[in-house]
Gaussian input, Z-matrix of N, CA and C with variables (Angstrom, degrees):
# hf/3-21g

backbone

0 1
 N
 C     1     B1
 C     2     B2     1     A1
 N     3     B3     2     A2     1     D1
 C     4     B4     3     A3     2     D2
 C     5     B5     4     A4     3     D3
 N     6     B6     5     A5     4     D4
 C     7     B7     6     A6     5     D5
 C     8     B8     7     A7     6     D6
 N     9     B9     8     A8     7     D7
 C    10    B10     9     A9     8     D8
 C    11    B11    10    A10     9     D9
 N    12    B12    11    A11    10    D10
 C    13    B13    12    A12    11    D11
 C    14    B14    13    A13    12    D12
 N    15    B15    14    A14    13    D13
 C    16    B16    15    A15    14    D14
 C    17    B17    16    A16    15    D15
 N    18    B18    17    A17    16    D16
 C    19    B19    18    A18    17    D17
 C    20    B20    19    A19    18    D18
 N    21    B21    20    A20    19    D19
 C    22    B22    21    A21    20    D20
 C    23    B23    22    A22    21    D21
 N    24    B24    23    A23    22    D22
 C    25    B25    24    A24    23    D23
 C    26    B26    25    A25    24    D24
 N    27    B27    26    A26    25    D25
 C    28    B28    27    A27    26    D26
 C    29    B29    28    A28    27    D27
 N    30    B30    29    A29    28    D28
 C    31    B31    30    A30    29    D29
 C    32    B32    31    A31    30    D30
 N    33    B33    32    A32    31    D31
 C    34    B34    33    A33    32    D32
 C    35    B35    34    A34    33    D33
 N    36    B36    35    A35    34    D34
 C    37    B37    36    A36    35    D35
 C    38    B38    37    A37    36    D36
 N    39    B39    38    A38    37    D37
 C    40    B40    39    A39    38    D38
 C    41    B41    40    A40    39    D39
 N    42    B42    41    A41    40    D40
 C    43    B43    42    A42    41    D41
 C    44    B44    43    A43    42    D42
 N    45    B45    44    A44    43    D43
 C    46    B46    45    A45    44    D44
 C    47    B47    46    A46    45    D45
 N    48    B48    47    A47    46    D46
 C    49    B49    48    A48    47    D47
 C    50    B50    49    A49    48    D48
 N    51    B51    50    A50    49    D49
 C    52    B52    51    A51    50    D50
 C    53    B53    52    A52    51    D51
 N    54    B54    53    A53    52    D52
 C    55    B55    54    A54    53    D53
 C    56    B56    55    A55    54    D54
 N    57    B57    56    A56    55    D55
 C    58    B58    57    A57    56    D56
 C    59    B59    58    A58    57    D57
 N    60    B60    59    A59    58    D58
 C    61    B61    60    A60    59    D59
 C    62    B62    61    A61    60    D60
 N    63    B63    62    A62    61    D61
 C    64    B64    63    A63    62    D62
 C    65    B65    64    A64    63    D63
 N    66    B66    65    A65    64    D64
 C    67    B67    66    A66    65    D65
 C    68    B68    67    A67    66    D66
 N    69    B69    68    A68    67    D67
 C    70    B70    69    A69    68    D68
 C    71    B71    70    A70    69    D69
 N    72    B72    71    A71    70    D70
 C    73    B73    72    A72    71    D71
 C    74    B74    73    A73    72    D72
 N    75    B75    74    A74    73    D73
 C    76    B76    75    A75    74    D74
 C    77    B77    76    A76    75    D75
 N    78    B78    77    A77    76    D76
 C    79    B79    78    A78    77    D77
 C    80    B80    79    A79    78    D78
 N    81    B81    80    A80    79    D79
 C    82    B82    81    A81    80    D80
 C    83    B83    82    A82    81    D81
 N    84    B84    83    A83    82    D82
 C    85    B85    84    A84    83    D83
 C    86    B86    85    A85    84    D84
 N    87    B87    86    A86    85    D85
 C    88    B88    87    A87    86    D86
 C    89    B89    88    A88    87    D87
 N    90    B90    89    A89    88    D88
 C    91    B91    90    A90    89    D89
 C    92    B92    91    A91    90    D90
 N    93    B93    92    A92    91    D91
 C    94    B94    93    A93    92    D92
 C    95    B95    94    A94    93    D93
 N    96    B96    95    A95    94    D94
 C    97    B97    96    A96    95    D95
 C    98    B98    97    A97    96    D96
 N    99    B99    98    A98    97    D97
 C   100   B100    99    A99    98    D98
 C   101   B101   100   A100    99    D99
 N   102   B102   101   A101   100   D100
 C   103   B103   102   A102   101   D101
 C   104   B104   103   A103   102   D102
 N   105   B105   104   A104   103   D103
 C   106   B106   105   A105   104   D104
 C   107   B107   106   A106   105   D105
 N   108   B108   107   A107   106   D106
 C   109   B109   108   A108   107   D107
 C   110   B110   109   A109   108   D108
 N   111   B111   110   A110   109   D109
 C   112   B112   111   A111   110   D110
 C   113   B113   112   A112   111   D111
 N   114   B114   113   A113   112   D112
 C   115   B115   114   A114   113   D113
 C   116   B116   115   A115   114   D114
 N   117   B117   116   A116   115   D115
 C   118   B118   117   A117   116   D116
 C   119   B119   118   A118   117   D117
 N   120   B120   119   A119   118   D118
 C   121   B121   120   A120   119   D119
 C   122   B122   121   A121   120   D120
 N   123   B123   122   A122   121   D121
 C   124   B124   123   A123   122   D122
 C   125   B125   124   A124   123   D123
 N   126   B126   125   A125   124   D124
 C   127   B127   126   A126   125   D125
 C   128   B128   127   A127   126   D126
 N   129   B129   128   A128   127   D127
 C   130   B130   129   A129   128   D128
 C   131   B131   130   A130   129   D129
 N   132   B132   131   A131   130   D130
 C   133   B133   132   A132   131   D131
 C   134   B134   133   A133   132   D132
 N   135   B135   134   A134   133   D133
 C   136   B136   135   A135   134   D134
 C   137   B137   136   A136   135   D135
 N   138   B138   137   A137   136   D136
 C   139   B139   138   A138   137   D137
 C   140   B140   139   A139   138   D138
 N   141   B141   140   A140   139   D139
 C   142   B142   141   A141   140   D140
 C   143   B143   142   A142   141   D141
 N   144   B144   143   A143   142   D142
 C   145   B145   144   A144   143   D143
 C   146   B146   145   A145   144   D144
 N   147   B147   146   A146   145   D145
 C   148   B148   147   A147   146   D146
 C   149   B149   148   A148   147   D147
 N   150   B150   149   A149   148   D148
 C   151   B151   150   A150   149   D149
 C   152   B152   151   A151   150   D150
 N   153   B153   152   A152   151   D151
 C   154   B154   153   A153   152   D152
 C   155   B155   154   A154   153   D153
 N   156   B156   155   A155   154   D154
 C   157   B157   156   A156   155   D155
 C   158   B158   157   A157   156   D156
 N   159   B159   158   A158   157   D157
 C   160   B160   159   A159   158   D158
 C   161   B161   160   A160   159   D159
 N   162   B162   161   A161   160   D160
 C   163   B163   162   A162   161   D161
 C   164   B164   163   A163   162   D162
 N   165   B165   164   A164   163   D163
 C   166   B166   165   A165   164   D164
 C   167   B167   166   A166   165   D165
 N   168   B168   167   A167   166   D166
 C   169   B169   168   A168   167   D167
 C   170   B170   169   A169   168   D168
 N   171   B171   170   A170   169   D169
 C   172   B172   171   A171   170   D170
 C   173   B173   172   A172   171   D171
 N   174   B174   173   A173   172   D172
 C   175   B175   174   A174   173   D173
 C   176   B176   175   A175   174   D174
 N   177   B177   176   A176   175   D175
 C   178   B178   177   A177   176   D176
 C   179   B179   178   A178   177   D177
 N   180   B180   179   A179   178   D178
 C   181   B181   180   A180   179   D179
 C   182   B182   181   A181   180   D180
 N   183   B183   182   A182   181   D181
 C   184   B184   183   A183   182   D182
 C   185   B185   184   A184   183   D183
 N   186   B186   185   A185   184   D184
 C   187   B187   186   A186   185   D185
 C   188   B188   187   A187   186   D186
 N   189   B189   188   A188   187   D187
 C   190   B190   189   A189   188   D188
 C   191   B191   190   A190   189   D189
 N   192   B192   191   A191   190   D190
 C   193   B193   192   A192   191   D191
 C   194   B194   193   A193   192   D192
 N   195   B195   194   A194   193   D193
 C   196   B196   195   A195   194   D194
 C   197   B197   196   A196   195   D195
 N   198   B198   197   A197   196   D196
 C   199   B199   198   A198   197   D197
 C   200   B200   199   A199   198   D198
 N   201   B201   200   A200   199   D199
 C   202   B202   201   A201   200   D200
 C   203   B203   202   A202   201   D201
 N   204   B204   203   A203   202   D202
 C   205   B205   204   A204   203   D203
 C   206   B206   205   A205   204   D204
 N   207   B207   206   A206   205   D205
 C   208   B208   207   A207   206   D206
 C   209   B209   208   A208   207   D207
 N   210   B210   209   A209   208   D208
 C   211   B211   210   A210   209   D209
 C   212   B212   211   A211   210   D210
 N   213   B213   212   A212   211   D211
 C   214   B214   213   A213   212   D212
 C   215   B215   214   A214   213   D213
 N   216   B216   215   A215   214   D214
 C   217   B217   216   A216   215   D215
 C   218   B218   217   A217   216   D216
 N   219   B219   218   A218   217   D217
 C   220   B220   219   A219   218   D218
 C   221   B221   220   A220   219   D219
 N   222   B222   221   A221   220   D220
 C   223   B223   222   A222   221   D221
 C   224   B224   223   A223   222   D222
 N   225   B225   224   A224   223   D223
 C   226   B226   225   A225   224   D224
 C   227   B227   226   A226   225   D225
 N   228   B228   227   A227   226   D226
 C   229   B229   228   A228   227   D227
 C   230   B230   229   A229   228   D228
 N   231   B231   230   A230   229   D229
 C   232   B232   231   A231   230   D230
 C   233   B233   232   A232   231   D231
 N   234   B234   233   A233   232   D232
 C   235   B235   234   A234   233   D233
 C   236   B236   235   A235   234   D234

   B1=1.3428
   B2=1.5655
   B3=1.4073
   B4=1.4303
   B5=1.5306
   B6=1.2975
   B7=1.4083
   B8=1.5619
   B9=1.3507
   B10=1.3652
   B11=1.4681
   B12=1.3131
   B13=1.5263
   B14=1.4741
   B15=1.3854
   B16=1.4476
   B17=1.5475
   B18=1.2415
   B19=1.4766
   B20=1.5340
   B21=1.2157
   B22=1.5455
   B23=1.5266
   B24=1.3242
   B25=1.5761
   B26=1.4344
   B27=1.3645
   B28=1.4820
   B29=1.4802
   B30=1.4198
   B31=1.3866
   B32=1.4864
   B33=1.2210
   B34=1.5658
   B35=1.4298
   B36=1.3346
   B37=1.5346
   B38=1.6518
   B39=1.2130
   B40=1.4519
   B41=1.6001
   B42=1.2384
   B43=1.5379
   B44=1.4188
   B45=1.2656
   B46=1.3596
   B47=1.5103
   B48=1.4469
   B49=1.3534
   B50=1.5693
   B51=1.2665
   B52=1.4551
   B53=1.5261
   B54=1.3751
   B55=1.4940
   B56=1.5607
   B57=1.2222
   B58=1.5114
   B59=1.4426
   B60=1.3873
   B61=1.4775
   B62=1.5150
   B63=1.3405
   B64=1.6029
   B65=1.4992
   B66=1.3551
   B67=1.3492
   B68=1.6732
   B69=1.3014
   B70=1.4926
   B71=1.3838
   B72=1.4791
   B73=1.4637
   B74=1.5271
   B75=1.2915
   B76=1.4331
   B77=1.5559
   B78=1.3914
   B79=1.4700
   B80=1.5290
   B81=1.2671
   B82=1.5223
   B83=1.6490
   B84=1.1999
   B85=1.5573
   B86=1.4396
   B87=1.3897
   B88=1.4797
   B89=1.6560
   B90=1.3902
   B91=1.4208
   B92=1.4819
   B93=1.3298
   B94=1.3604
   B95=1.5898
   B96=1.2721
   B97=1.4312
   B98=1.5143
   B99=1.2806
   B100=1.4995
   B101=1.4990
   B102=1.4704
   B103=1.4136
   B104=1.5205
   B105=1.3214
   B106=1.5250
   B107=1.5226
   B108=1.3424
   B109=1.4588
   B110=1.6663
   B111=1.3114
   B112=1.3724
   B113=1.6246
   B114=1.3371
   B115=1.5514
   B116=1.4728
   B117=1.3474
   B118=1.2096
   B119=1.5063
   B120=1.3047
   B121=1.5291
   B122=1.6346
   B123=1.2092
   B124=1.4850
   B125=1.5589
   B126=1.3990
   B127=1.4398
   B128=1.6018
   B129=1.3846
   B130=1.4858
   B131=1.4694
   B132=1.4216
   B133=1.4691
   B134=1.5403
   B135=1.3649
   B136=1.4253
   B137=1.4559
   B138=1.3696
   B139=1.4635
   B140=1.4612
   B141=1.3319
   B142=1.4671
   B143=1.4036
   B144=1.3959
   B145=1.4365
   B146=1.5909
   B147=1.3068
   B148=1.4879
   B149=1.6196
   B150=1.3861
   B151=1.4484
   B152=1.5194
   B153=1.3589
   B154=1.4246
   B155=1.4821
   B156=1.2419
   B157=1.4966
   B158=1.5776
   B159=1.2779
   B160=1.5295
   B161=1.6641
   B162=1.3314
   B163=1.3960
   B164=1.5960
   B165=1.2579
   B166=1.4214
   B167=1.4984
   B168=1.3025
   B169=1.4485
   B170=1.4782
   B171=1.3925
   B172=1.3303
   B173=1.5877
   B174=1.3935
   B175=1.3761
   B176=1.5113
   B177=1.2902
   B178=1.4548
   B179=1.4324
   B180=1.3688
   B181=1.3912
   B182=1.4762
   B183=1.3973
   B184=1.4689
   B185=1.4177
   B186=1.3746
   B187=1.3969
   B188=1.4758
   B189=1.3969
   B190=1.4148
   B191=1.5966
   B192=1.2149
   B193=1.5656
   B194=1.5893
   B195=1.2707
   B196=1.4866
   B197=1.4984
   B198=1.3328
   B199=1.5831
   B200=1.4012
   B201=1.4174
   B202=1.4887
   B203=1.4685
   B204=1.4162
   B205=1.3777
   B206=1.5272
   B207=1.3271
   B208=1.4375
   B209=1.5203
   B210=1.3192
   B211=1.4847
   B212=1.4492
   B213=1.2896
   B214=1.5396
   B215=1.5505
   B216=1.2971
   B217=1.6306
   B218=1.5353
   B219=1.3420
   B220=1.5794
   B221=1.4639
   B222=1.2687
   B223=1.4840
   B224=1.5127
   B225=1.4102
   B226=1.4557
   B227=1.5214
   B228=1.4542
   B229=1.3808
   B230=1.5379
   B231=1.2520
   B232=1.5165
   B233=1.4707
   B234=1.3023
   B235=1.4092
   B236=1.4569
   A1=106.00
   A2=117.79
   A3=120.40
   A4=108.45
   A5=118.46
   A6=122.92
   A7=109.73
   A8=121.59
   A9=124.07
   A10=113.79
   A11=122.74
   A12=125.39
   A13=107.66
   A14=111.24
   A15=120.33
   A16=107.86
   A17=116.78
   A18=123.74
   A19=112.42
   A20=119.83
   A21=121.52
   A22=107.26
   A23=112.57
   A24=118.10
   A25=104.06
   A26=118.23
   A27=122.53
   A28=106.52
   A29=114.60
   A30=123.85
   A31=117.39
   A32=117.96
   A33=119.20
   A34=107.97
   A35=112.49
   A36=119.86
   A37=96.81
   A38=115.06
   A39=118.89
   A40=108.47
   A41=112.85
   A42=119.73
   A43=110.20
   A44=128.48
   A45=133.56
   A46=112.90
   A47=118.20
   A48=125.90
   A49=107.29
   A50=120.26
   A51=120.24
   A52=110.47
   A53=110.43
   A54=120.05
   A55=108.08
   A56=120.04
   A57=119.19
   A58=102.46
   A59=105.85
   A60=119.45
   A61=112.21
   A62=117.30
   A63=116.77
   A64=110.02
   A65=112.07
   A66=118.40
   A67=114.19
   A68=112.43
   A69=114.16
   A70=119.87
   A71=116.78
   A72=118.03
   A73=111.24
   A74=122.82
   A75=123.78
   A76=106.30
   A77=115.39
   A78=128.20
   A79=107.04
   A80=113.58
   A81=121.48
   A82=100.94
   A83=106.38
   A84=114.58
   A85=112.99
   A86=113.50
   A87=119.97
   A88=114.61
   A89=111.94
   A90=116.99
   A91=108.80
   A92=119.17
   A93=126.62
   A94=111.88
   A95=119.54
   A96=127.44
   A97=108.74
   A98=115.12
   A99=118.97
   A100=107.74
   A101=118.54
   A102=120.08
   A103=107.04
   A104=115.89
   A105=122.38
   A106=108.80
   A107=113.49
   A108=115.19
   A109=104.19
   A110=107.51
   A111=117.35
   A112=111.83
   A113=109.93
   A114=111.49
   A115=110.92
   A116=128.87
   A117=125.83
   A118=116.67
   A119=116.87
   A120=118.24
   A121=100.06
   A122=112.21
   A123=120.06
   A124=109.45
   A125=116.66
   A126=120.50
   A127=106.17
   A128=115.99
   A129=122.53
   A130=109.31
   A131=117.79
   A132=117.76
   A133=109.44
   A134=113.10
   A135=123.17
   A136=112.06
   A137=121.31
   A138=118.58
   A139=115.17
   A140=117.13
   A141=124.30
   A142=111.20
   A143=119.46
   A144=124.88
   A145=107.27
   A146=106.26
   A147=109.42
   A148=104.23
   A149=110.82
   A150=119.47
   A151=117.84
   A152=112.32
   A153=118.20
   A154=114.21
   A155=114.43
   A156=122.35
   A157=102.26
   A158=118.82
   A159=123.35
   A160=103.90
   A161=119.60
   A162=117.68
   A163=114.19
   A164=116.12
   A165=121.71
   A166=111.06
   A167=124.79
   A168=130.72
   A169=110.33
   A170=120.86
   A171=123.73
   A172=109.89
   A173=120.08
   A174=121.69
   A175=114.84
   A176=117.19
   A177=117.02
   A178=115.82
   A179=120.79
   A180=130.76
   A181=109.63
   A182=116.30
   A183=114.03
   A184=114.24
   A185=120.89
   A186=121.59
   A187=108.84
   A188=117.31
   A189=115.77
   A190=107.04
   A191=113.70
   A192=131.47
   A193=104.19
   A194=113.39
   A195=116.20
   A196=110.59
   A197=111.54
   A198=116.25
   A199=109.33
   A200=115.79
   A201=126.49
   A202=107.42
   A203=119.89
   A204=121.82
   A205=112.77
   A206=113.37
   A207=114.00
   A208=111.03
   A209=113.28
   A210=119.76
   A211=111.75
   A212=120.85
   A213=118.42
   A214=110.42
   A215=108.65
   A216=117.16
   A217=102.00
   A218=110.35
   A219=120.37
   A220=111.26
   A221=122.92
   A222=121.26
   A223=105.28
   A224=110.12
   A225=118.64
   A226=102.73
   A227=113.39
   A228=120.89
   A229=121.11
   A230=114.51
   A231=114.13
   A232=114.68
   A233=119.84
   A234=123.75
   A235=110.59
   D1=125.36
   D2=-178.11
   D3=-87.14
   D4=131.23
   D5=175.73
   D6=-100.12
   D7=134.31
   D8=173.98
   D9=-105.29
   D10=-7.69
   D11=168.61
   D12=-162.16
   D13=155.10
   D14=-174.66
   D15=-155.17
   D16=131.40
   D17=168.85
   D18=-56.06
   D19=125.82
   D20=177.95
   D21=-135.47
   D22=159.28
   D23=-175.55
   D24=-101.18
   D25=140.72
   D26=164.72
   D27=-91.49
   D28=153.64
   D29=171.84
   D30=-150.59
   D31=172.58
   D32=-177.94
   D33=-101.84
   D34=139.13
   D35=178.76
   D36=-130.17
   D37=104.70
   D38=-177.70
   D39=59.72
   D40=-124.35
   D41=175.82
   D42=-97.07
   D43=13.32
   D44=176.87
   D45=-106.59
   D46=148.46
   D47=172.67
   D48=-94.24
   D49=131.10
   D50=-175.56
   D51=-134.50
   D52=166.89
   D53=178.86
   D54=-141.56
   D55=136.90
   D56=172.56
   D57=-90.22
   D58=130.68
   D59=177.34
   D60=-84.02
   D61=118.71
   D62=178.25
   D63=-59.50
   D64=156.07
   D65=-172.77
   D66=-64.80
   D67=-27.07
   D68=171.71
   D69=-71.43
   D70=-11.44
   D71=171.35
   D72=-112.23
   D73=20.30
   D74=-175.16
   D75=-61.51
   D76=148.09
   D77=175.04
   D78=-100.42
   D79=152.88
   D80=177.09
   D81=-85.29
   D82=152.33
   D83=176.95
   D84=91.04
   D85=-170.07
   D86=173.68
   D87=-119.56
   D88=4.19
   D89=178.76
   D90=-134.50
   D91=158.51
   D92=174.75
   D93=-153.20
   D94=162.85
   D95=178.00
   D96=-99.31
   D97=137.32
   D98=-178.70
   D99=-128.22
   D100=134.23
   D101=175.62
   D102=-149.27
   D103=158.62
   D104=176.85
   D105=-95.18
   D106=131.40
   D107=169.79
   D108=-124.57
   D109=102.15
   D110=-170.00
   D111=64.80
   D112=-126.35
   D113=174.13
   D114=-87.42
   D115=5.12
   D116=-179.52
   D117=-98.85
   D118=148.46
   D119=-178.10
   D120=-105.99
   D121=129.15
   D122=179.13
   D123=-114.79
   D124=123.54
   D125=179.76
   D126=-119.58
   D127=122.25
   D128=-173.23
   D129=-123.17
   D130=134.17
   D131=177.14
   D132=-63.86
   D133=150.61
   D134=168.38
   D135=-75.26
   D136=121.01
   D137=173.18
   D138=-62.61
   D139=141.47
   D140=175.23
   D141=-57.12
   D142=141.19
   D143=173.54
   D144=-117.74
   D145=161.42
   D146=169.57
   D147=116.42
   D148=174.99
   D149=-179.48
   D150=-55.24
   D151=-41.61
   D152=-179.86
   D153=-66.15
   D154=-41.87
   D155=179.22
   D156=-63.35
   D157=-51.90
   D158=-170.29
   D159=-64.69
   D160=-39.92
   D161=173.71
   D162=-61.69
   D163=-44.04
   D164=178.92
   D165=-61.80
   D166=-27.41
   D167=-175.78
   D168=-78.17
   D169=-20.47
   D170=-169.77
   D171=-85.27
   D172=139.71
   D173=171.46
   D174=-70.58
   D175=145.95
   D176=175.87
   D177=-65.40
   D178=147.24
   D179=177.08
   D180=-65.50
   D181=152.66
   D182=171.43
   D183=-68.50
   D184=159.07
   D185=-174.82
   D186=-67.13
   D187=-48.26
   D188=-173.19
   D189=-94.60
   D190=138.72
   D191=175.51
   D192=-85.90
   D193=145.86
   D194=172.41
   D195=-67.09
   D196=150.65
   D197=170.93
   D198=-71.00
   D199=137.64
   D200=178.21
   D201=-109.27
   D202=134.59
   D203=168.36
   D204=-78.62
   D205=135.97
   D206=-177.03
   D207=-68.22
   D208=137.08
   D209=-179.62
   D210=-98.99
   D211=135.47
   D212=177.23
   D213=-69.53
   D214=142.65
   D215=179.33
   D216=-91.20
   D217=126.72
   D218=168.92
   D219=-105.60
   D220=133.37
   D221=173.15
   D222=-71.30
   D223=146.62
   D224=177.29
   D225=-118.90
   D226=142.51
   D227=157.83
   D228=-79.77
   D229=102.49
   D230=-176.46
   D231=-92.77
   D232=-1.60
   D233=-173.99
   D234=-113.37

């Protein structure tokens, strides 16, 4: 069952107000961004960065590659 809202308790942790996030609302990772939208508090996961995340975001290539015409090789004088 997918929950869209749930009553949670606020509590103090030292000088900070805190809330326990129920398991069905858990965010991936160990950090998130928080901002206020009017009287709402919005917590959003931080997207992964790095090569692995970039590769995960790419669409797979098609199975068949286009046919290429052979190109003649011409020697070049580079000196």
